[in-house]
N, C-alpha and C positions, 0 to 999 in steps of 0.2 A: 504494500500500500504506500502511496506517495502522500506524505503530510506536508502542507505548506501553509504559511500565513498568507492569506489573500489580501488582508487589509489590517493595518494596525494604526490606531490613533492614540497618541499619548500627549498629555499636556505637560510642558516643561517650562522652566524659567529661562534657561539659556539654550536656545535652539541649536547653535553651533556646537556647544559642548555635548549635547545629547546626540546629535548626528555622528559626531566623532566616536562617542562611546559605543553606540549601537552598530556602526559600520566597522570600526577598527578593532574594538575590544571583543564584540560578540560576533563579528563577521557577517552581519546582516547586510542586505543590499537595499539601497535607497532607490525607490521606484519613481518618485516624483517629489517636487518641491514647489510650494506655492509662491515662492519669491518673498521679497522683503515686504513688511507691513507698510501700508499706505498712511497718509496723514489722517489724524483724528479730525472728524468734522465738527461743526458747531453744535451746541446744545439746542435741541428742539424746544418748541414752546410748551409750557405746562398744559396738560390736558385735564379733562373732567374725570380724574381718576377716583379710585375708591378712597374713602375717608374712614377713619376708625377712632373711637374713643373708648376708654375702659376705666374701670374702677375696681378696687378690691377693698374689703372691709373685714375687720375682726371686732367690730363694735357689738357687744352683746346687747340684743334687743328683745325684750319680753314679747312673746306671741300671745295676743289676746283675742277676745271676741268683742265686737264684731269684726274689726279689721285693723291691721297695723302695717305701717310702711317700715321696712328694714332700714334703720338709721345707717347712713353712709353708703347705701346702695342706690345711688342716683348717678346717672350718666347723661350728659348733654352732648349733642352733636349739631353743628351748624353746617348746612349743606347748601351748595351754590345753585342747584338746579333740580329738576324733577328726577325722581328715581325711587328706590326702595331702601328703607332702613330695616335691617335685620338685627335684633337684639337677642343675645344669648346670656344666660346666667346659670351659675351653679351655686347652690346654697347648702350649707351644712347646719343642721339644727341639733339641739339637745332637747329631747322630749322626756319628761318624767312620767313614766307609765305606771298606773295603778291597776292591779288585777281587778277584774270585774267592771272596768270602765273602758269604753271604746274611745280611742283618740282619733279624731278626724279633722283634717284641715286641708286647705288648698292654698296654693300660691299662684301668683301670676305677675308677669311684667306688664306694666300699664303706663300710658302717658299721663296718668292722673295719680297723684299720691293718695294712698288710702283707698284705691279702687279695688274691691274684692268681688266684683260682680262676676257672674258666670261667664265663661268665655271658652272658645276652642283652644285657647292658649294656657289653660289651667294645668298646674302640676298638682296631683292629688297624693295624699299620704294618709294611711290608716294603720293603727296598731290595734289588733283584735283584743277584745275584752277578756278572752280566755288566757292571754299570756300573763306570766307572773309579773310582780313588781320589778321594774328595771329601768335603767336609763337607755334610751334609744337614740342613736346618732344617724338619722337619715341624711343622705346626700341627694338633693333634688335638682334636676336639670330643667331649665325653662327656656322657651323660645317665643319670640314675638316678631311679627313683621307687618309693615304697613307701607303703602305708597305715600310719597311725600313730594312737596314742591319746595322751592328755595325757602330757607328759614332755619330757625333753631328749634330742636326737638329735645325733650327731656323725658327720661324713662325711670321708673321706680320698680322695686320688688316689693309686693304687698302680700300679706298673708292673713287668712281668717281661720282661726281655730274654732270650729263650730260645735265640737263635742270633745269633752275630756280636758278642757283647759286647766292648766295648773300654773301657779305663779312662777314655777321653775322652768317652764317651757320657753325656749329662746332661740333666736338666730345666733350662731356662733361665728361663722366665717362665710364669706361669699365673694364672688367675682361676677362682673357683668361687662360685656363687650357689645358695643353698638357699631355696626358697619353699614356704610352708605354705598349703594351700587347705583351709579347714574344710569338713566334710561338711554 
């Protein structure tokens, strides 16, 4: 069987030294050379690219009924034109579960602080009443998207603990990223 390299491409810092090494030291044959690099052209104009803003928080915030906005989990983004903003968040909570009690709550990202209304963007979390007394550390991922026009937009993480609320239930950590995609 005849084995050959048909094509090999390797990125190097010093092209001349690399060619010398591969041809003289290793005995390979150079099949082609693209020639010297040309001049670098001028910088192009800025475009309507993607924009991003993010926030992280470790501010403990008690989860209550009817609704609470997670302190520190607020992100704003100013966009120059029409497009879509997609917001993603991950939240870690500490829930004090009591046996015989169902813990139920939902979270959402919203452009309104304290908005815990029902939405297709809800993150739901339940601890069954049959589980023993314990601390539960759920990690919940959320997403929200909306079409926008030029302007500034602000988003919040809100939570409603509608069953099993305990004064020890709280947000522990979180992060939120808002990304603008121009049309």
